[in-house]
VMD Tcl script that draws the C-alpha trace (Angstrom):
set ca {
  {72.69 13.50 -37.88}
  {69.06 13.72 -36.67}
  {67.72 11.57 -33.83}
  {64.23 10.25 -34.19}
  {62.32 10.64 -30.88}
  {61.25 7.58 -29.07}
  {57.46 7.45 -29.02}
  {55.95 6.29 -25.70}
  {53.60 3.31 -25.92}
  {51.00 3.26 -23.15}
  {49.73 -0.06 -21.93}
  {47.04 -0.65 -19.30}
  {47.04 -4.10 -17.47}
  {44.36 -5.29 -15.15}
  {45.41 -7.95 -12.66}
  {43.94 -8.99 -9.27}
  {41.62 -5.98 -9.15}
  {44.53 -3.53 -9.67}
  {45.12 -1.39 -12.80}
  {48.65 -0.85 -13.90}
  {49.49 2.00 -16.26}
  {52.79 1.23 -17.99}
  {54.83 3.34 -20.46}
  {57.32 1.66 -22.67}
  {58.67 2.02 -26.19}
  {59.05 -0.17 -29.15}
  {61.77 -2.73 -28.68}
  {62.21 -2.11 -25.00}
  {60.59 -5.58 -24.51}
  {60.26 -8.32 -26.93}
  {56.66 -8.99 -26.13}
  {53.79 -7.93 -23.85}
  {54.42 -10.99 -21.90}
  {58.08 -9.87 -21.15}
  {56.76 -6.40 -20.10}
  {54.23 -7.92 -17.72}
  {56.77 -10.45 -16.46}
  {59.23 -7.63 -15.77}
  {56.94 -4.85 -14.49}
  {54.13 -6.81 -12.72}
  {55.43 -9.97 -11.01}
  {52.72 -12.56 -11.30}
  {53.65 -16.00 -9.87}
  {53.47 -18.73 -12.65}
  {53.03 -16.22 -15.47}
  {55.04 -16.80 -18.68}
  {56.56 -20.18 -17.66}
  {57.83 -20.91 -21.21}
  {59.30 -17.36 -21.55}
  {57.59 -16.62 -24.87}
  {57.65 -19.89 -26.83}
  {53.80 -19.83 -27.05}
  {53.46 -23.32 -25.64}
  {52.48 -23.20 -21.95}
  {49.44 -20.98 -21.93}
  {50.35 -19.19 -18.69}
  {50.51 -15.79 -20.15}
  {46.85 -15.52 -21.34}
  {45.30 -12.05 -21.59}
  {41.94 -10.80 -22.74}
  {42.10 -7.77 -24.88}
  {39.58 -5.25 -23.31}
  {40.24 -2.51 -25.87}
  {42.67 -1.86 -28.60}
  {42.85 0.40 -31.56}
  {44.09 -2.30 -33.80}
  {42.85 -5.84 -34.55}
  {45.14 -8.49 -32.93}
  {43.58 -11.57 -34.47}
  {46.56 -12.94 -36.39}
  {47.79 -15.96 -34.37}
  {51.23 -17.47 -34.52}
  {51.34 -21.30 -35.07}
  {51.98 -22.11 -31.48}
  {49.40 -19.63 -30.12}
  {46.52 -21.19 -31.95}
  {47.32 -24.72 -30.81}
  {47.94 -23.57 -27.22}
  {44.70 -21.71 -27.11}
  {42.78 -24.79 -28.37}
  {44.59 -27.00 -25.73}
  {43.56 -24.63 -22.87}
  {40.01 -24.59 -24.06}
  {39.82 -20.85 -23.69}
  {38.85 -19.32 -27.00}
  {37.56 -16.12 -28.40}
  {39.04 -13.51 -30.71}
  {39.90 -11.30 -27.68}
  {42.01 -13.93 -25.92}
  {45.64 -14.07 -26.76}
  {48.94 -15.26 -25.43}
  {50.73 -12.11 -24.37}
  {54.03 -13.67 -25.58}
  {52.69 -13.35 -29.09}
  {51.84 -9.59 -28.85}
  {54.87 -7.62 -29.98}
  {55.66 -4.26 -28.32}
  {55.22 -1.76 -31.13}
  {53.17 1.37 -32.03}
  {50.06 -0.85 -32.91}
  {49.43 -1.63 -29.26}
  {49.66 1.93 -28.03}
  {46.62 2.47 -25.79}
  {45.91 -1.24 -25.35}
  {44.06 -2.42 -22.27}
  {44.39 -6.04 -21.26}
  {43.14 -8.31 -18.38}
  {45.51 -11.06 -17.21}
  {43.44 -14.26 -17.21}
}
mol new
graphics top color blue
foreach p $ca { graphics top sphere $p radius 0.5 }
foreach p [lrange $ca 0 end-1] q [lrange $ca 1 end] { graphics top cylinder $p $q radius 0.2 }
display resetview
């Protein structure tokens, strides 16, 4: 039986003037929000724990090798309600941890 090696996924998170370089792997966390919630404690962040309804996990995509413009139903409505728009603004709870986010750099809004 062969074992497929786990590929590291690198994520860079900017928050309060600090840069956090985090290594993870697919399925270690359900979403980018859970990774941030667990690795970088930020008060009031991710209050609905990933339901896409509260808007407290907003991030701006600074750089990414893949397009992340596909919104989930709750994300689009929540972004409209917050009044913060732009194709680079997302709810981190709607960004899944997979190989497509390897190398992503985000700023917590």
